C-alpha positions as CSV (number, residue, x, y, z in Angstrom):
1,M,-4.6,30.1,4.9
2,N,-3.8,26.9,2.3
3,A,-4.0,27.3,-1.7
4,R,-6.7,24.6,-3.4
5,V,-4.9,21.1,-4.2
6,T,-6.7,19.2,-6.6
7,G,-5.7,15.6,-6.8
8,F,-5.6,13.1,-9.4
9,G,-8.1,11.7,-11.8
10,P,-9.9,8.2,-11.5
11,V,-8.1,5.3,-12.9
12,V,-10.8,3.0,-14.3
13,F,-10.9,0.5,-16.9
14,P,-13.9,-1.3,-18.5
15,D,-13.5,-4.1,-16.5
16,S,-12.9,-2.6,-13.3
17,R,-14.4,-4.7,-10.8
18,V,-13.4,-2.9,-7.4
19,L,-13.0,1.0,-6.5
20,I,-10.6,1.7,-4.2
21,M,-11.0,5.1,-2.6
22,G,-8.2,7.1,-0.6
23,S,-8.7,10.3,1.2
24,F,-6.9,12.9,-0.8
25,P,-3.0,12.6,-2.6
26,S,-0.2,13.0,0.2
27,V,2.3,15.4,-0.7
28,A,4.4,12.7,-1.6
29,S,2.5,10.9,-4.0
30,R,1.5,14.8,-5.5
31,A,5.0,14.7,-6.1
32,E,5.3,11.6,-8.0
33,G,2.3,12.2,-10.0
34,F,0.3,8.7,-9.0
35,Y,-1.8,7.4,-5.9
36,Y,0.0,6.0,-3.2
37,G,3.5,7.5,-4.1
38,N,5.1,7.5,-0.8
39,P,6.9,4.5,-0.2
40,R,6.3,4.0,3.2
41,N,2.4,3.8,2.6
42,R,1.5,0.1,2.6
43,F,-0.9,0.3,-0.1
44,W,1.0,-1.3,-3.2
45,H,2.7,-4.0,-0.9
46,T,-0.3,-5.0,1.0
47,V,-2.6,-5.2,-2.9
48,S,0.0,-6.7,-5.1
49,G,0.9,-9.4,-2.2
50,F,-2.6,-10.5,-2.0
51,F,-1.6,-11.5,-5.8
52,G,1.8,-12.9,-5.0
53,E,3.4,-10.3,-6.7
54,A,6.0,-8.0,-5.9
55,A,4.6,-4.0,-5.5
56,P,5.0,-2.2,-8.9
57,V,7.5,0.8,-8.4
58,S,6.9,2.9,-11.9
59,I,3.5,4.5,-12.7
60,E,3.2,2.5,-15.7
61,D,4.2,-0.7,-13.9
62,K,1.5,0.5,-11.3
63,T,-1.3,1.1,-14.0
64,A,-0.7,-2.2,-15.8
65,F,-1.3,-4.3,-12.4
66,L,-4.3,-1.9,-11.8
67,R,-5.8,-2.9,-15.6
68,R,-4.5,-6.7,-15.0
69,R,-6.4,-6.9,-11.8
70,A,-9.7,-5.0,-12.6
71,I,-9.0,-2.3,-9.8
72,A,-9.9,1.1,-10.2
73,L,-8.4,3.6,-8.1
74,W,-9.6,7.4,-6.8
75,D,-10.0,9.8,-4.1
76,T,-12.8,10.5,-2.4
77,V,-11.5,14.1,-2.3
78,V,-10.6,15.8,-5.9
79,S,-10.2,19.5,-4.4
80,C,-9.4,21.0,-1.0
81,E,-7.5,23.0,0.9
82,I,-4.7,20.9,2.7
83,A,-2.2,21.4,5.2
84,G,0.7,19.2,4.2
85,S,-0.6,15.6,3.8
86,A,-2.7,15.5,7.1
87,D,-6.8,14.6,6.6
88,A,-7.7,16.4,9.4
89,S,-6.8,19.2,7.8
90,I,-8.8,19.1,4.5
91,R,-11.1,22.0,4.5
92,Y,-13.8,22.9,1.7
93,A,-13.9,19.3,-0.1
94,E,-14.7,18.7,-3.1
95,I,-15.9,15.3,-3.3
96,A,-15.8,12.9,-6.0
97,D,-18.7,12.2,-8.4
98,V,-18.6,8.3,-7.9
99,P,-22.1,7.7,-8.9
100,A,-21.3,8.8,-12.3
101,L,-18.0,6.5,-12.3
102,L,-20.4,3.8,-11.1
103,R,-22.9,4.5,-14.0
104,Q,-20.1,4.3,-16.5
105,S,-18.1,1.2,-15.3
106,A,-18.3,-2.3,-14.2
107,V,-17.4,-1.3,-10.9
108,R,-19.5,-3.8,-7.9
109,A,-18.0,-2.4,-4.3
110,V,-15.9,0.4,-3.1
111,L,-13.6,-0.3,-0.8
112,C,-12.5,2.9,1.4
113,N,-8.6,3.2,2.1
114,G,-9.4,4.4,5.7
115,K,-11.9,6.3,8.2
116,T,-11.8,10.1,6.1
117,A,-11.9,8.2,3.1
118,Y,-15.0,6.6,4.1
119,T,-16.5,8.9,6.2
120,L,-16.6,12.1,3.7
121,L,-18.0,9.3,0.9
122,R,-20.7,8.3,3.2
123,G,-21.4,12.1,4.1
124,R,-22.1,13.1,0.3
125,Y,-23.6,9.8,-0.9
126,A,-25.4,8.0,1.8
127,A,-26.7,5.2,-0.6
128,L,-24.6,4.2,-3.3
129,P,-25.7,1.1,-5.5
130,V,-22.8,-1.3,-4.3
131,P,-21.6,-1.9,-1.1
132,V,-19.2,0.4,0.6
133,V,-16.5,-0.9,2.9
134,L,-14.3,0.5,5.5
135,L,-10.9,-0.9,5.7
136,P,-7.7,0.3,7.6
137,S,-5.5,3.2,6.3
138,T,-2.8,2.0,4.2
139,S,-0.8,4.5,5.9
140,S,2.5,4.3,7.9
141,A,0.9,6.7,10.3
142,N,-1.9,4.1,11.4
143,P,-1.0,1.7,14.1
144,R,-3.8,-0.1,13.8
145,F,-3.2,-1.6,9.9
146,C,-4.2,-5.5,9.2
147,A,-3.5,-6.3,5.8
148,G,-5.6,-9.5,6.6
149,A,-8.9,-7.1,6.4
150,W,-7.6,-6.0,3.0
151,H,-7.1,-9.8,1.5
152,E,-10.5,-10.8,2.9
153,A,-12.2,-7.8,0.8
154,L,-10.1,-8.0,-2.5
155,R,-11.5,-12.0,-2.0
156,L,-14.9,-10.9,-1.3
157,Y,-15.5,-8.4,-3.8
158,L,-13.1,-8.7,-6.5
159,C,-13.0,-12.6,-6.6
160,E,-16.4,-13.2,-5.5
161,G,-15.3,-15.2,-2.0
162,E,-13.3,-17.4,-4.2
163,P,-9.3,-18.0,-4.6
164,C,-8.4,-15.5,-7.3
165,S,-5.8,-16.9,-9.8
166,V,-2.3,-15.6,-9.9
167,T,-2.7,-14.2,-13.4
168,K,-5.8,-13.0,-14.5
169,G,-7.4,-13.5,-17.9
């Protein structure tokens, strides 16, 4: 039997417009103490690349990037039993209180990083007051990853369909 593991709290700012939700932190992320800590995961390169920026490396730089770009991060599962980093092994999941976060923020869309995050979120909350979008997982284990889908969703929901400026006011 696996021990219960707790993930990270939400990283959200008063002006966060998009909430990106993964499934649960990988072993590498849990060791680093922050989201998407596995250097092979495409998340930071994809999202920062959308803005023409280099991927942030330190937790401080990642947090500053998220603040500057009005992006919130959280995982659908806040605690569970899990074997390693395998989403398929998640058991006894406690699902994040997304409605509470939405009530306390300016978030206007939820972008799910992969099918597990999307399925678990929709299984717990069939209806949320903002769009919920399934995007291809940025995991290096996903052979069907598409940065273009991420860029289109960021343009649509973060930039209101217009080109985003490289530097947010």
